C-alpha positions as CSV (number, residue, x, y, z in Angstrom):
1,M,6.5,-29.9,-2.0
2,T,9.8,-31.6,-1.0
3,P,9.9,-35.2,-0.3
4,E,10.2,-34.5,3.5
5,G,7.1,-32.3,3.6
6,P,6.3,-28.6,3.0
7,L,9.0,-26.4,1.5
8,P,11.0,-24.6,4.3
9,V,11.0,-20.8,3.9
10,V,13.3,-18.4,5.7
11,I,12.9,-14.6,5.6
12,V,16.1,-12.5,5.5
13,A,15.3,-8.8,6.2
14,G,17.3,-5.7,6.9
15,L,18.0,-2.1,5.7
16,H,21.8,-3.0,5.5
17,A,21.8,-4.3,2.0
18,D,25.3,-5.6,1.9
19,A,24.9,-7.5,5.1
20,R,21.6,-8.9,3.9
21,R,23.0,-10.0,0.6
22,A,26.0,-11.6,2.3
23,T,23.8,-13.5,4.6
24,V,21.7,-14.8,1.7
25,D,24.9,-15.8,-0.2
26,R,26.1,-17.7,2.8
27,L,22.8,-19.6,3.1
28,L,22.8,-20.4,-0.6
29,R,26.3,-21.9,-0.2
30,E,25.6,-23.7,3.1
31,V,22.3,-25.3,2.1
32,P,22.4,-27.4,-1.1
33,G,19.5,-26.9,-3.3
34,S,18.5,-23.6,-1.7
35,V,17.0,-20.8,-3.8
36,A,16.8,-17.1,-3.1
37,L,13.6,-15.1,-4.1
38,H,14.0,-11.3,-4.1
39,H,11.5,-8.4,-5.1
40,D,13.3,-5.1,-6.0
41,L,10.8,-2.3,-5.0
42,S,13.0,0.5,-6.3
43,T,11.2,0.3,-9.7
44,A,7.8,0.9,-8.1
45,P,7.6,4.5,-9.2
46,A,7.6,3.1,-12.7
47,G,4.6,1.0,-11.9
48,T,6.4,-2.4,-11.5
49,V,8.2,-4.6,-9.0
50,R,11.2,-6.6,-10.3
51,R,11.4,-10.3,-9.2
52,S,14.7,-12.3,-9.4
53,V,15.3,-15.9,-8.4
54,R,18.8,-17.2,-8.0
55,D,20.8,-20.1,-6.4
56,A,24.4,-20.4,-5.5
57,T,25.5,-20.5,-9.2
58,G,23.7,-17.3,-10.2
59,A,20.4,-16.1,-11.7
60,L,17.8,-18.7,-12.4
61,S,14.9,-16.3,-13.7
62,S,13.6,-12.9,-13.4
63,G,10.3,-11.2,-14.1
64,E,8.0,-8.2,-13.3
65,A,4.9,-7.8,-11.2
66,P,2.6,-4.9,-11.6
67,L,2.0,-2.3,-8.8
68,V,-1.1,-3.1,-6.8
69,N,-3.1,-0.3,-5.2
70,D,-0.2,2.1,-5.8
71,C,1.8,0.1,-3.1
72,A,5.0,-1.8,-3.8
73,C,4.5,-4.1,-0.7
74,C,1.1,-5.0,-1.9
75,A,2.6,-6.1,-5.2
76,L,5.2,-8.1,-3.3
77,R,2.5,-9.9,-1.3
78,E,0.6,-10.7,-4.5
79,D,3.6,-12.1,-6.4
80,L,5.3,-13.8,-3.4
81,V,2.9,-16.6,-2.7
82,P,2.5,-17.9,-6.3
83,E,6.3,-17.9,-6.6
84,L,6.8,-20.0,-3.4
85,E,4.0,-22.4,-4.7
86,R,5.8,-22.8,-7.9
87,L,9.1,-23.6,-6.1
88,A,7.3,-26.0,-3.8
89,E,5.7,-27.8,-6.8
90,G,8.9,-28.3,-8.5
91,A,10.1,-30.5,-5.6
92,L,13.7,-29.6,-6.2
93,T,14.2,-26.7,-3.9
94,R,15.4,-27.6,-0.3
95,L,15.0,-24.1,1.2
96,A,13.3,-21.0,-0.2
97,I,15.2,-17.8,1.1
98,V,12.8,-14.7,0.8
99,E,15.3,-11.8,0.7
100,L,13.2,-8.7,1.6
101,W,13.9,-5.3,0.0
102,D,15.6,-2.6,2.2
103,S,12.6,-1.1,4.0
104,V,10.1,-4.0,4.0
105,E,9.4,-5.2,7.5
106,P,9.4,-8.9,8.1
107,H,6.3,-8.9,10.3
108,G,3.8,-8.5,7.5
109,M,5.6,-10.9,5.1
110,A,5.9,-13.6,7.8
111,E,2.1,-13.5,8.4
112,V,1.5,-13.7,4.7
113,I,3.7,-16.7,4.2
114,A,2.3,-18.5,7.4
115,A,-1.3,-17.9,6.3
116,H,-0.9,-19.1,2.7
117,G,1.3,-22.1,2.9
118,E,-1.6,-24.6,2.9
119,G,0.8,-27.6,3.2
120,A,2.9,-26.6,0.3
121,F,5.5,-24.4,2.3
122,R,6.0,-23.3,5.8
123,L,7.9,-20.4,7.4
124,T,10.9,-21.8,9.4
125,N,12.5,-18.6,10.7
126,V,13.1,-14.9,10.2
127,L,16.5,-13.4,10.1
128,T,17.6,-9.8,10.2
129,A,21.0,-9.1,8.8
130,V,22.9,-6.2,10.3
131,D,26.2,-4.5,10.0
132,P,26.9,-3.5,13.7
133,A,28.8,-0.4,12.7
134,L,25.6,0.8,11.0
135,V,23.2,0.2,13.8
136,L,23.7,3.6,15.7
137,P,23.6,5.7,12.4
138,C,20.4,3.8,11.3
139,L,18.7,4.3,14.6
140,S,19.7,7.9,14.8
141,N,18.3,8.6,11.3
142,G,15.0,10.4,11.6
143,D,14.6,11.0,7.9
144,D,11.5,9.8,6.2
145,L,11.9,6.7,3.9
146,A,10.8,8.8,1.1
147,E,13.7,11.1,1.5
148,A,16.1,8.2,1.5
149,G,14.4,6.8,-1.6
150,L,13.1,3.8,0.4
151,A,9.4,4.4,0.6
152,A,7.2,1.4,-0.3
153,A,4.2,3.6,-1.3
154,P,3.4,7.3,-1.8
155,T,1.7,7.2,1.7
156,D,4.6,5.6,3.4
157,R,5.4,7.9,6.4
158,R,7.9,5.6,8.2
159,T,11.3,6.9,9.2
160,V,14.6,5.1,8.6
161,G,15.2,4.8,12.4
162,D,11.9,3.3,13.4
163,T,11.8,0.9,10.4
164,F,15.2,-0.5,11.2
165,A,14.2,-0.9,14.9
166,R,11.1,-2.9,14.1
167,Q,13.1,-5.1,11.5
168,L,15.7,-5.9,14.3
169,E,13.2,-6.4,17.2
170,Y,10.9,-8.7,15.3
171,A,13.4,-11.3,14.2
172,P,14.5,-14.1,16.6
173,L,17.8,-14.2,15.0
174,A,20.2,-11.4,14.1
175,V,23.1,-12.1,11.7
176,A,26.0,-9.7,12.2
177,D,28.2,-9.1,9.1
178,S,31.2,-7.1,10.3
179,P,34.5,-9.0,11.1
180,G,35.9,-5.8,12.5
181,A,32.9,-4.7,14.6
182,E,33.7,-2.5,17.6
183,P,32.7,-3.8,21.2
184,D,30.3,-0.8,21.7
185,D,28.5,-1.5,18.4
186,L,28.0,-5.2,19.3
187,A,26.9,-4.1,22.8
188,L,24.2,-1.8,21.3
189,L,23.0,-4.6,19.1
190,R,22.7,-7.0,22.0
191,Q,20.9,-4.5,24.3
192,L,18.3,-3.5,21.6
193,H,17.1,-7.1,21.3
194,P,18.6,-9.2,24.0
195,A,16.0,-12.1,23.4
196,A,17.4,-12.7,19.9
197,D,20.1,-15.2,19.1
198,Q,22.9,-13.3,17.5
199,V,25.4,-15.0,15.3
200,R,28.4,-13.8,13.2
201,L,28.1,-14.4,9.5
202,G,31.2,-16.5,9.3
203,S,30.0,-18.9,12.0
204,Q,28.8,-22.4,11.2
205,G,25.3,-23.4,11.6
206,L,23.4,-20.6,9.8
207,G,21.7,-23.1,7.6
208,A,20.3,-25.1,10.6
209,A,19.2,-21.8,12.2
210,A,17.3,-21.0,9.1
211,V,15.0,-24.0,9.6
212,A,14.8,-24.1,13.4
213,G,11.1,-23.0,13.5
214,F,9.0,-19.9,13.9
215,D,5.9,-19.1,15.7
216,V,4.1,-16.3,14.0
217,A,1.5,-15.8,16.8
218,A,4.2,-15.8,19.4
219,A,6.3,-13.3,17.5
220,A,3.2,-10.9,17.1
221,S,2.5,-11.3,20.8
222,A,6.1,-10.4,21.8
223,Q,5.7,-7.1,19.8
224,H,2.4,-6.1,21.3
225,P,2.9,-3.2,23.6
226,A,0.8,-4.9,26.4
227,C,3.1,-7.8,26.7
228,A,6.2,-7.1,24.7
229,R,9.4,-8.6,26.0
230,L,11.3,-5.4,26.7
231,P,15.0,-5.3,27.4
232,H,16.3,-5.3,30.8
233,D,18.6,-2.7,32.7
234,C,22.1,-3.0,31.4
235,D,25.5,-1.1,31.2
236,E,28.1,-2.5,28.8
237,E,30.9,-0.9,26.7
238,G,29.6,2.6,27.2
239,V,26.1,1.5,26.1
240,S,23.2,1.6,28.5
241,T,19.6,0.4,28.7
242,F,17.6,2.3,31.4
243,V,14.4,0.7,32.4
244,W,11.8,3.0,34.2
245,Q,8.7,1.6,35.8
246,R,6.1,3.2,37.9
247,R,2.6,2.7,38.9
248,Q,1.1,6.2,39.2
249,P,-0.3,7.9,36.1
250,F,1.4,10.6,34.0
251,H,0.1,14.2,34.1
252,A,-0.8,14.6,30.4
253,G,0.2,18.2,30.2
254,R,3.7,17.8,31.7
255,L,4.5,14.6,29.8
256,Y,3.5,16.3,26.4
257,E,5.9,19.2,27.2
258,A,8.6,16.8,27.9
259,L,8.2,14.7,24.8
260,E,10.9,16.3,22.7
261,D,13.5,15.9,25.4
262,L,12.5,12.3,26.1
263,C,12.4,11.1,22.6
264,C,15.9,12.6,21.8
265,A,17.4,11.3,25.1
266,A,18.3,7.8,23.6
267,A,18.9,6.2,20.2
268,R,16.0,3.9,20.9
269,S,13.1,4.0,23.4
270,R,9.9,2.0,23.6
271,G,7.3,0.7,26.0
272,R,3.8,1.3,27.4
273,F,2.3,4.0,29.6
274,W,-0.9,5.5,30.8
275,L,-2.2,9.1,31.2
276,A,-4.4,10.1,34.3
277,D,-7.0,11.6,32.0
278,R,-7.2,8.4,29.9
279,P,-7.2,5.7,32.5
280,D,-8.7,3.0,30.2
281,S,-6.3,3.5,27.3
282,L,-3.1,1.5,27.0
283,L,-0.6,3.7,25.1
284,A,2.4,2.6,23.2
285,W,5.6,4.5,22.9
286,E,8.2,4.0,20.2
287,A,11.0,6.4,19.4
288,A,14.0,6.3,17.2
289,G,16.0,9.0,15.3
290,G,14.4,11.7,17.4
291,A,10.9,10.8,16.0
292,L,8.3,9.6,18.4
293,C,5.2,7.5,17.7
294,V,2.5,7.3,20.4
295,E,-0.6,5.2,19.7
296,Y,-3.6,3.8,21.4
297,A,-3.0,0.0,21.8
298,G,-6.2,-1.1,23.2
299,P,-7.7,-1.1,26.7
300,W,-5.9,-2.0,29.9
301,M,-7.3,-5.2,31.2
302,A,-8.3,-3.5,34.5
303,S,-10.8,-1.4,32.5
304,L,-12.7,-4.4,31.1
305,P,-15.6,-6.2,32.8
306,D,-14.8,-9.7,34.1
307,A,-16.7,-11.4,31.2
308,A,-14.5,-9.7,28.6
309,W,-11.3,-11.2,30.0
310,E,-12.1,-14.5,28.3
311,L,-12.3,-12.8,24.9
312,M,-8.7,-11.4,25.2
313,P,-5.7,-13.4,24.1
314,A,-4.0,-15.7,26.6
315,E,-0.9,-13.7,26.5
316,R,-2.7,-10.5,27.5
317,R,-4.4,-12.2,30.4
318,T,-1.2,-13.6,31.6
319,A,0.8,-10.5,31.4
320,A,-2.0,-8.6,33.3
321,A,-2.1,-11.2,36.0
322,L,1.6,-11.2,36.5
323,S,1.8,-7.4,36.9
324,W,-1.5,-6.7,38.8
325,H,-1.6,-4.0,41.3
326,P,-4.3,-3.8,44.0
327,E,-5.1,-0.1,43.1
328,H,-4.2,0.2,39.3
329,G,-4.6,-3.3,38.0
330,D,-2.3,-3.8,35.1
331,R,-2.0,0.0,34.4
332,C,1.7,0.8,34.6
333,Q,4.5,2.9,33.2
334,H,7.2,0.8,31.5
335,L,9.6,2.6,29.3
336,V,13.0,1.5,28.2
337,F,15.8,3.7,26.8
338,T,18.8,2.3,25.0
339,S,21.8,4.4,23.8
340,P,25.5,5.1,24.1
341,G,26.2,7.8,26.7
342,L,22.7,7.7,28.3
343,D,21.9,10.2,30.9
344,R,20.2,7.9,33.4
345,A,19.9,10.5,36.3
346,G,18.5,13.1,33.8
347,L,16.0,10.7,32.4
348,L,14.9,9.5,35.9
349,A,14.3,13.1,37.0
350,L,12.4,14.1,33.9
351,L,10.2,11.1,33.8
352,D,9.4,11.2,37.6
353,S,8.5,14.9,37.2
354,C,5.8,14.1,34.7
355,L,3.9,11.9,37.1
356,L,0.9,13.1,39.1
357,T,2.0,14.2,42.6
358,D,0.4,12.8,45.7
359,D,-1.5,16.1,46.1
360,E,-2.7,15.9,42.5
361,L,-3.9,12.4,43.0
362,A,-5.7,13.3,46.2
363,S,-7.4,16.3,44.6
364,G,-9.0,14.2,41.8
365,P,-9.6,14.8,38.1
366,D,-10.4,18.5,38.5
367,A,-6.8,19.2,39.4
368,W,-5.2,17.7,36.3
369,T,-7.8,17.3,33.5
370,R,-7.3,20.0,30.9
371,P,-6.7,20.1,27.1
372,T,-3.2,18.9,26.1
373,G,-1.4,18.0,23.1
374,F,-2.2,14.4,23.6
375,D,-5.9,15.1,22.8
376,R,-4.9,16.2,19.2
377,L,-2.2,13.5,18.9
378,L,-4.3,10.6,19.9
379,D,-7.8,11.6,18.8
380,S,-6.7,12.4,15.3
381,A,-5.1,9.0,14.9
382,A,-8.2,7.2,16.2
C-alpha cells in the first residue's frame, strides 16, 4: 500500500497493440513511480502465460504462470491479483498499469481487480487505446479470434469485430494514438461511444485521467441491454448513427428472414428488442463484422409481478419507469446502427416491415405464432 492509501490501478486495453503500448509508455513517463504489468497470452498453446513487469527505464522482472482450466484468461486472473498485491506491499509503486493482451476484454478484469483489492489496491480507471485508422477495419472483421491467432481458449468463439466493439464501449476513456487520423475515422470513433472521454495520446493529463475514478457497478449497468446508454442519432463526416425505436413487437418470422441484411447494413449495431411470440423476453442485439449475436437478456419489467420489482437493480427499475408505455410497459424496439455510408431509408423500411401489422395485432397470436429460426437460435443458447 502506498502512503496515501491503496495502490491505484488502471487498465489499458485494446486490440490495437501499437496504440496500447504507446499509451502505456506515455503513462510510465508521465507518472513517476508507475509500473506496467502485462500478461502475454500468445504462449497459451504451450501451456503457460508469460508475465512481464516494467517501468519507464525498462524491464523489472518476468515470469510464467501455468495455464488454468485450459484458459489463458483464467491464468491471467489467477496471476494478476498476487502480482498487484506484491506491488502494493512494496509501497514504492505509485500507479500500477495493467496492460491487457490484445483480445482480453476489460470488463472481466475490472471486476476481478475491484473484487480483490481488499484495501491493498483499487481500480481507478479503464482506458481503451485505439488507432482511429484501424477502427473500421477492426469492426468490419468477422473472423473468429482463433483464425487471427488471438483466441484466449480453445472454446473462444468471439470474433475480431465484436471483441473490439466491447473493448471500446466498456471503457469511459478512449486514447487515440494517430496524429494523422482522418476526420471520418475520428467521427466513427466518437459515434461508437459518445459517452466516453476521448483524448489524443500526445495531450497532457493522461496520468490524471488514469486515476480519475471508476465505478464497476455503473459500468456493468451501462452495458446491460435493458439500460445501456446507446448512441444518439448523428451525421458527421460521412459517418452516420441511425436510431430506430418502435413500440409494437416484431414478427419473428419476418425479422429472422431479414437478419442477414440487417447485420451487414452497418459496421456496428446493437440494442434491445422484443418478439410478438416471446413477449416476456428482453432480447439483446449485437452485430459487428457481419456477425450477429442475439441473446436472452432477462425479462421485461412489464412481465414481472409487482413484488418482483424490488428485487431488480435500481437501474433497471429507473429505465423501465422512464420509458413506460400504457399498453406495452417497458417493452420496446431500440436498435442503433453506426457506419460510414449508412442507408438510413433502407434500414427504416426494412425494420418497419418486420413489425406486426395492425391487422396482425388485431387478429391475435394465431395469426403470427409459428416456428421460426429464433426458436432454434434462442432455445439452443438457453
